[in-house]
ChimeraX commands (.cxc) that place a marker at each C-alpha (Angstrom):
marker #1 position 99.28,126.95,111.46 radius 0.5
marker #1 position 98.83,130.37,112.94 radius 0.5
marker #1 position 98.86,133.29,110.68 radius 0.5
marker #1 position 96.65,135.87,112.35 radius 0.5
marker #1 position 96.15,139.52,111.63 radius 0.5
marker #1 position 96.63,142.06,114.38 radius 0.5
marker #1 position 92.90,142.72,114.43 radius 0.5
marker #1 position 92.11,139.04,114.80 radius 0.5
marker #1 position 94.57,138.71,117.65 radius 0.5
marker #1 position 92.91,141.59,119.43 radius 0.5
marker #1 position 89.55,139.85,119.30 radius 0.5
marker #1 position 90.97,136.61,120.68 radius 0.5
marker #1 position 91.32,137.98,124.18 radius 0.5
marker #1 position 91.84,141.28,125.87 radius 0.5
marker #1 position 93.27,139.91,129.06 radius 0.5
marker #1 position 95.50,136.92,128.34 radius 0.5
marker #1 position 99.19,137.24,127.62 radius 0.5
marker #1 position 99.44,136.79,123.88 radius 0.5
marker #1 position 103.18,136.24,124.12 radius 0.5
marker #1 position 102.55,132.71,125.39 radius 0.5
marker #1 position 101.52,129.88,123.09 radius 0.5
marker #1 position 97.87,128.88,123.47 radius 0.5
marker #1 position 96.87,125.22,123.44 radius 0.5
marker #1 position 94.43,124.21,120.70 radius 0.5
marker #1 position 92.58,121.00,119.87 radius 0.5
marker #1 position 91.18,119.68,116.60 radius 0.5
marker #1 position 87.43,119.93,116.18 radius 0.5
marker #1 position 87.31,116.51,114.57 radius 0.5
marker #1 position 83.70,116.88,113.48 radius 0.5
marker #1 position 84.84,119.80,111.32 radius 0.5
marker #1 position 88.26,118.59,110.20 radius 0.5
marker #1 position 89.12,116.71,107.03 radius 0.5
marker #1 position 92.62,115.50,106.27 radius 0.5
marker #1 position 93.03,113.76,102.94 radius 0.5
marker #1 position 95.64,112.61,100.45 radius 0.5
marker #1 position 94.88,112.37,96.75 radius 0.5
marker #1 position 96.67,111.05,93.66 radius 0.5
marker #1 position 96.06,110.46,89.97 radius 0.5
marker #1 position 95.10,106.92,88.97 radius 0.5
marker #1 position 96.50,105.93,85.57 radius 0.5
marker #1 position 96.17,109.55,84.50 radius 0.5
marker #1 position 92.41,109.09,84.43 radius 0.5
marker #1 position 90.96,110.32,87.70 radius 0.5
marker #1 position 91.94,111.71,91.08 radius 0.5
marker #1 position 91.43,109.25,93.93 radius 0.5
marker #1 position 91.79,109.95,97.65 radius 0.5
marker #1 position 91.83,108.60,101.16 radius 0.5
marker #1 position 90.99,110.32,104.43 radius 0.5
marker #1 position 92.84,110.20,107.73 radius 0.5
marker #1 position 90.27,109.50,110.44 radius 0.5
marker #1 position 92.40,108.77,113.52 radius 0.5
marker #1 position 94.96,111.41,114.47 radius 0.5
marker #1 position 95.92,113.46,117.47 radius 0.5
marker #1 position 98.71,115.61,118.71 radius 0.5
marker #1 position 99.96,118.74,120.37 radius 0.5
marker #1 position 98.97,122.17,119.07 radius 0.5
marker #1 position 100.36,125.20,120.90 radius 0.5
marker #1 position 99.92,128.31,118.78 radius 0.5
marker #1 position 101.69,131.60,119.42 radius 0.5
marker #1 position 99.88,134.17,117.35 radius 0.5
marker #1 position 102.37,136.99,117.88 radius 0.5
marker #1 position 105.54,134.95,117.41 radius 0.5
marker #1 position 104.76,131.95,115.19 radius 0.5
marker #1 position 108.20,130.40,115.62 radius 0.5
marker #1 position 107.32,129.72,119.26 radius 0.5
marker #1 position 104.46,127.47,118.20 radius 0.5
marker #1 position 104.39,123.69,118.46 radius 0.5
marker #1 position 102.60,121.36,116.04 radius 0.5
marker #1 position 103.19,117.64,116.59 radius 0.5
marker #1 position 100.68,115.19,115.10 radius 0.5
marker #1 position 100.56,111.40,114.97 radius 0.5
marker #1 position 98.38,109.53,112.46 radius 0.5
marker #1 position 97.17,105.98,113.04 radius 0.5
marker #1 position 97.71,104.07,109.78 radius 0.5
marker #1 position 96.48,100.66,110.96 radius 0.5
marker #1 position 92.77,101.45,111.08 radius 0.5
marker #1 position 92.76,105.24,110.87 radius 0.5
marker #1 position 92.19,105.61,107.13 radius 0.5
marker #1 position 89.03,105.67,105.03 radius 0.5
marker #1 position 89.33,104.80,101.37 radius 0.5
marker #1 position 85.69,104.51,100.30 radius 0.5
marker #1 position 84.65,101.69,97.97 radius 0.5
marker #1 position 86.29,98.29,98.60 radius 0.5
marker #1 position 87.56,99.71,101.90 radius 0.5
marker #1 position 88.51,96.42,103.56 radius 0.5
marker #1 position 90.41,95.10,100.54 radius 0.5
marker #1 position 92.25,98.38,99.97 radius 0.5
marker #1 position 93.10,98.76,103.67 radius 0.5
marker #1 position 94.56,95.24,103.76 radius 0.5
marker #1 position 96.76,96.23,100.83 radius 0.5
marker #1 position 97.86,99.52,102.42 radius 0.5
marker #1 position 98.63,97.79,105.73 radius 0.5
marker #1 position 100.70,95.08,104.08 radius 0.5
marker #1 position 104.49,95.01,103.94 radius 0.5
marker #1 position 104.14,96.03,100.29 radius 0.5
marker #1 position 103.22,99.59,101.26 radius 0.5
marker #1 position 102.93,101.02,104.81 radius 0.5
marker #1 position 103.97,97.82,106.63 radius 0.5
marker #1 position 101.86,98.84,109.60 radius 0.5
marker #1 position 102.91,95.80,111.60 radius 0.5
marker #1 position 106.29,97.51,111.88 radius 0.5
marker #1 position 105.29,101.14,111.31 radius 0.5
marker #1 position 101.74,101.64,112.66 radius 0.5
marker #1 position 101.82,105.44,112.60 radius 0.5
marker #1 position 102.91,108.43,110.56 radius 0.5
marker #1 position 104.28,111.43,112.43 radius 0.5
marker #1 position 104.52,115.14,111.57 radius 0.5
marker #1 position 106.50,117.69,113.58 radius 0.5
marker #1 position 106.55,121.35,112.53 radius 0.5
marker #1 position 109.99,122.94,112.33 radius 0.5
marker #1 position 109.18,126.47,111.17 radius 0.5
marker #1 position 106.48,129.02,110.37 radius 0.5
marker #1 position 106.63,131.98,108.00 radius 0.5
marker #1 position 104.04,134.64,107.15 radius 0.5
marker #1 position 104.17,138.13,105.70 radius 0.5
marker #1 position 100.54,139.21,105.78 radius 0.5
marker #1 position 99.17,137.36,108.81 radius 0.5
marker #1 position 96.64,135.51,106.62 radius 0.5
marker #1 position 98.76,133.18,104.50 radius 0.5
marker #1 position 102.08,131.53,105.08 radius 0.5
marker #1 position 104.18,128.41,105.13 radius 0.5
marker #1 position 104.60,125.73,107.76 radius 0.5
marker #1 position 107.64,123.53,107.30 radius 0.5
marker #1 position 108.16,120.28,109.11 radius 0.5
marker #1 position 109.33,116.68,109.11 radius 0.5
marker #1 position 106.96,113.89,108.05 radius 0.5
marker #1 position 107.89,110.33,109.02 radius 0.5
marker #1 position 106.35,107.38,107.15 radius 0.5
marker #1 position 107.66,103.77,107.20 radius 0.5
marker #1 position 110.48,104.97,109.43 radius 0.5
marker #1 position 111.75,107.49,106.85 radius 0.5
marker #1 position 111.68,111.19,107.71 radius 0.5
marker #1 position 111.32,113.73,104.88 radius 0.5
marker #1 position 111.08,117.53,105.15 radius 0.5
marker #1 position 107.80,118.90,103.81 radius 0.5
marker #1 position 106.29,122.36,103.33 radius 0.5
marker #1 position 102.61,123.25,103.66 radius 0.5
marker #1 position 100.91,126.35,102.29 radius 0.5
marker #1 position 98.59,127.58,105.02 radius 0.5
marker #1 position 95.65,130.00,104.87 radius 0.5
marker #1 position 93.77,131.36,107.87 radius 0.5
marker #1 position 90.12,131.19,106.78 radius 0.5
marker #1 position 88.60,132.83,109.82 radius 0.5
marker #1 position 89.11,133.58,113.50 radius 0.5
marker #1 position 86.02,133.95,115.66 radius 0.5
marker #1 position 85.75,136.06,118.77 radius 0.5
marker #1 position 85.70,132.91,120.92 radius 0.5
marker #1 position 89.15,132.00,119.59 radius 0.5
marker #1 position 88.05,129.23,117.23 radius 0.5
marker #1 position 90.26,129.30,114.14 radius 0.5
marker #1 position 89.76,127.75,110.72 radius 0.5
marker #1 position 92.65,126.85,108.44 radius 0.5
marker #1 position 93.29,125.28,105.06 radius 0.5
marker #1 position 96.71,123.77,104.35 radius 0.5
marker #1 position 98.04,121.95,101.30 radius 0.5
marker #1 position 101.29,120.23,100.42 radius 0.5
marker #1 position 102.59,118.44,97.35 radius 0.5
marker #1 position 104.32,115.25,98.45 radius 0.5
marker #1 position 106.42,112.83,96.39 radius 0.5
marker #1 position 105.80,109.20,97.34 radius 0.5
marker #1 position 109.23,108.03,96.21 radius 0.5
marker #1 position 110.89,110.37,98.74 radius 0.5
marker #1 position 109.94,107.90,101.47 radius 0.5
marker #1 position 110.76,104.52,100.00 radius 0.5
marker #1 position 110.37,102.27,97.01 radius 0.5
marker #1 position 107.56,100.42,98.77 radius 0.5
marker #1 position 105.54,103.62,99.28 radius 0.5
marker #1 position 106.14,104.40,95.59 radius 0.5
marker #1 position 104.85,100.99,94.47 radius 0.5
marker #1 position 102.76,100.86,91.28 radius 0.5
marker #1 position 104.59,103.78,89.68 radius 0.5
marker #1 position 102.97,104.39,86.32 radius 0.5
marker #1 position 99.57,103.37,87.64 radius 0.5
marker #1 position 99.50,105.81,90.55 radius 0.5
marker #1 position 101.11,109.24,90.36 radius 0.5
marker #1 position 104.26,109.81,92.36 radius 0.5
marker #1 position 102.83,113.18,93.37 radius 0.5
marker #1 position 100.32,113.11,96.22 radius 0.5
marker #1 position 98.41,116.20,97.33 radius 0.5
marker #1 position 97.85,116.49,101.06 radius 0.5
marker #1 position 94.88,118.70,101.96 radius 0.5
marker #1 position 93.90,119.79,105.46 radius 0.5
marker #1 position 90.72,121.68,106.26 radius 0.5
marker #1 position 90.41,122.13,109.98 radius 0.5
marker #1 position 88.72,124.03,112.75 radius 0.5
marker #1 position 90.76,124.39,115.94 radius 0.5
marker #1 position 89.30,125.16,119.36 radius 0.5
marker #1 position 91.28,126.81,122.16 radius 0.5
marker #1 position 91.67,124.46,125.11 radius 0.5
marker #1 position 90.23,126.07,128.23 radius 0.5
marker #1 position 91.83,124.93,131.46 radius 0.5
marker #1 position 89.36,123.65,134.03 radius 0.5
marker #1 position 88.88,125.97,136.96 radius 0.5
marker #1 position 90.31,124.62,140.20 radius 0.5
marker link #1:1,2 radius 0.2
marker link #1:2,3 radius 0.2
marker link #1:3,4 radius 0.2
marker link #1:4,5 radius 0.2
marker link #1:5,6 radius 0.2
marker link #1:6,7 radius 0.2
marker link #1:7,8 radius 0.2
marker link #1:8,9 radius 0.2
marker link #1:9,10 radius 0.2
marker link #1:10,11 radius 0.2
marker link #1:11,12 radius 0.2
marker link #1:12,13 radius 0.2
marker link #1:13,14 radius 0.2
marker link #1:14,15 radius 0.2
marker link #1:15,16 radius 0.2
marker link #1:16,17 radius 0.2
marker link #1:17,18 radius 0.2
marker link #1:18,19 radius 0.2
marker link #1:19,20 radius 0.2
marker link #1:20,21 radius 0.2
marker link #1:21,22 radius 0.2
marker link #1:22,23 radius 0.2
marker link #1:23,24 radius 0.2
marker link #1:24,25 radius 0.2
marker link #1:25,26 radius 0.2
marker link #1:26,27 radius 0.2
marker link #1:27,28 radius 0.2
marker link #1:28,29 radius 0.2
marker link #1:29,30 radius 0.2
marker link #1:30,31 radius 0.2
marker link #1:31,32 radius 0.2
marker link #1:32,33 radius 0.2
marker link #1:33,34 radius 0.2
marker link #1:34,35 radius 0.2
marker link #1:35,36 radius 0.2
marker link #1:36,37 radius 0.2
marker link #1:37,38 radius 0.2
marker link #1:38,39 radius 0.2
marker link #1:39,40 radius 0.2
marker link #1:40,41 radius 0.2
marker link #1:41,42 radius 0.2
marker link #1:42,43 radius 0.2
marker link #1:43,44 radius 0.2
marker link #1:44,45 radius 0.2
marker link #1:45,46 radius 0.2
marker link #1:46,47 radius 0.2
marker link #1:47,48 radius 0.2
marker link #1:48,49 radius 0.2
marker link #1:49,50 radius 0.2
marker link #1:50,51 radius 0.2
marker link #1:51,52 radius 0.2
marker link #1:52,53 radius 0.2
marker link #1:53,54 radius 0.2
marker link #1:54,55 radius 0.2
marker link #1:55,56 radius 0.2
marker link #1:56,57 radius 0.2
marker link #1:57,58 radius 0.2
marker link #1:58,59 radius 0.2
marker link #1:59,60 radius 0.2
marker link #1:60,61 radius 0.2
marker link #1:61,62 radius 0.2
marker link #1:62,63 radius 0.2
marker link #1:63,64 radius 0.2
marker link #1:64,65 radius 0.2
marker link #1:65,66 radius 0.2
marker link #1:66,67 radius 0.2
marker link #1:67,68 radius 0.2
marker link #1:68,69 radius 0.2
marker link #1:69,70 radius 0.2
marker link #1:70,71 radius 0.2
marker link #1:71,72 radius 0.2
marker link #1:72,73 radius 0.2
marker link #1:73,74 radius 0.2
marker link #1:74,75 radius 0.2
marker link #1:75,76 radius 0.2
marker link #1:76,77 radius 0.2
marker link #1:77,78 radius 0.2
marker link #1:78,79 radius 0.2
marker link #1:79,80 radius 0.2
marker link #1:80,81 radius 0.2
marker link #1:81,82 radius 0.2
marker link #1:82,83 radius 0.2
marker link #1:83,84 radius 0.2
marker link #1:84,85 radius 0.2
marker link #1:85,86 radius 0.2
marker link #1:86,87 radius 0.2
marker link #1:87,88 radius 0.2
marker link #1:88,89 radius 0.2
marker link #1:89,90 radius 0.2
marker link #1:90,91 radius 0.2
marker link #1:91,92 radius 0.2
marker link #1:92,93 radius 0.2
marker link #1:93,94 radius 0.2
marker link #1:94,95 radius 0.2
marker link #1:95,96 radius 0.2
marker link #1:96,97 radius 0.2
marker link #1:97,98 radius 0.2
marker link #1:98,99 radius 0.2
marker link #1:99,100 radius 0.2
marker link #1:100,101 radius 0.2
marker link #1:101,102 radius 0.2
marker link #1:102,103 radius 0.2
marker link #1:103,104 radius 0.2
marker link #1:104,105 radius 0.2
marker link #1:105,106 radius 0.2
marker link #1:106,107 radius 0.2
marker link #1:107,108 radius 0.2
marker link #1:108,109 radius 0.2
marker link #1:109,110 radius 0.2
marker link #1:110,111 radius 0.2
marker link #1:111,112 radius 0.2
marker link #1:112,113 radius 0.2
marker link #1:113,114 radius 0.2
marker link #1:114,115 radius 0.2
marker link #1:115,116 radius 0.2
marker link #1:116,117 radius 0.2
marker link #1:117,118 radius 0.2
marker link #1:118,119 radius 0.2
marker link #1:119,120 radius 0.2
marker link #1:120,121 radius 0.2
marker link #1:121,122 radius 0.2
marker link #1:122,123 radius 0.2
marker link #1:123,124 radius 0.2
marker link #1:124,125 radius 0.2
marker link #1:125,126 radius 0.2
marker link #1:126,127 radius 0.2
marker link #1:127,128 radius 0.2
marker link #1:128,129 radius 0.2
marker link #1:129,130 radius 0.2
marker link #1:130,131 radius 0.2
marker link #1:131,132 radius 0.2
marker link #1:132,133 radius 0.2
marker link #1:133,134 radius 0.2
marker link #1:134,135 radius 0.2
marker link #1:135,136 radius 0.2
marker link #1:136,137 radius 0.2
marker link #1:137,138 radius 0.2
marker link #1:138,139 radius 0.2
marker link #1:139,140 radius 0.2
marker link #1:140,141 radius 0.2
marker link #1:141,142 radius 0.2
marker link #1:142,143 radius 0.2
marker link #1:143,144 radius 0.2
marker link #1:144,145 radius 0.2
marker link #1:145,146 radius 0.2
marker link #1:146,147 radius 0.2
marker link #1:147,148 radius 0.2
marker link #1:148,149 radius 0.2
marker link #1:149,150 radius 0.2
marker link #1:150,151 radius 0.2
marker link #1:151,152 radius 0.2
marker link #1:152,153 radius 0.2
marker link #1:153,154 radius 0.2
marker link #1:154,155 radius 0.2
marker link #1:155,156 radius 0.2
marker link #1:156,157 radius 0.2
marker link #1:157,158 radius 0.2
marker link #1:158,159 radius 0.2
marker link #1:159,160 radius 0.2
marker link #1:160,161 radius 0.2
marker link #1:161,162 radius 0.2
marker link #1:162,163 radius 0.2
marker link #1:163,164 radius 0.2
marker link #1:164,165 radius 0.2
marker link #1:165,166 radius 0.2
marker link #1:166,167 radius 0.2
marker link #1:167,168 radius 0.2
marker link #1:168,169 radius 0.2
marker link #1:169,170 radius 0.2
marker link #1:170,171 radius 0.2
marker link #1:171,172 radius 0.2
marker link #1:172,173 radius 0.2
marker link #1:173,174 radius 0.2
marker link #1:174,175 radius 0.2
marker link #1:175,176 radius 0.2
marker link #1:176,177 radius 0.2
marker link #1:177,178 radius 0.2
marker link #1:178,179 radius 0.2
marker link #1:179,180 radius 0.2
marker link #1:180,181 radius 0.2
marker link #1:181,182 radius 0.2
marker link #1:182,183 radius 0.2
marker link #1:183,184 radius 0.2
marker link #1:184,185 radius 0.2
marker link #1:185,186 radius 0.2
marker link #1:186,187 radius 0.2
marker link #1:187,188 radius 0.2
marker link #1:188,189 radius 0.2
marker link #1:189,190 radius 0.2
marker link #1:190,191 radius 0.2
marker link #1:191,192 radius 0.2
marker link #1:192,193 radius 0.2
marker link #1:193,194 radius 0.2
view
């Protein structure tokens, strides 16, 4: 998630060593992570991930040195809108996410590619219900402010049946394709002065 132009890098800092990855944190008040699917071919429905955290070390000059490792709480870290409690009970059940056994989902980036410094691809492994599947996200750098705050949009097309039959339950009613959308603002973590 770091595709920065040379000019943007220059504004980040004039004194720090850009060769080293910089730690970032989600600005959760300005981050939305959602998954959406088609319901019976009629309308697109979605849920939002509300409880997530991880490690973000971004190397703007050499993206392959970056680290992105995020864990999502599936037990009570989702918002599904109307009929939330009933839907959450269903998602948490052994029929789907089986959160008693698999309470989290986990994403670890394995590679970064960019040609223009503004758009690129982040590949990684996404683990749900104990099954790990390689995924690819299309990433766009929306903006980089002088204070180092960066804004990104990332999308991925996921296939529910890649994980398990239980995650692919209700095939025909709910599309096998799920679109993951991430809109996030990331803040550089400033070490406290000793």
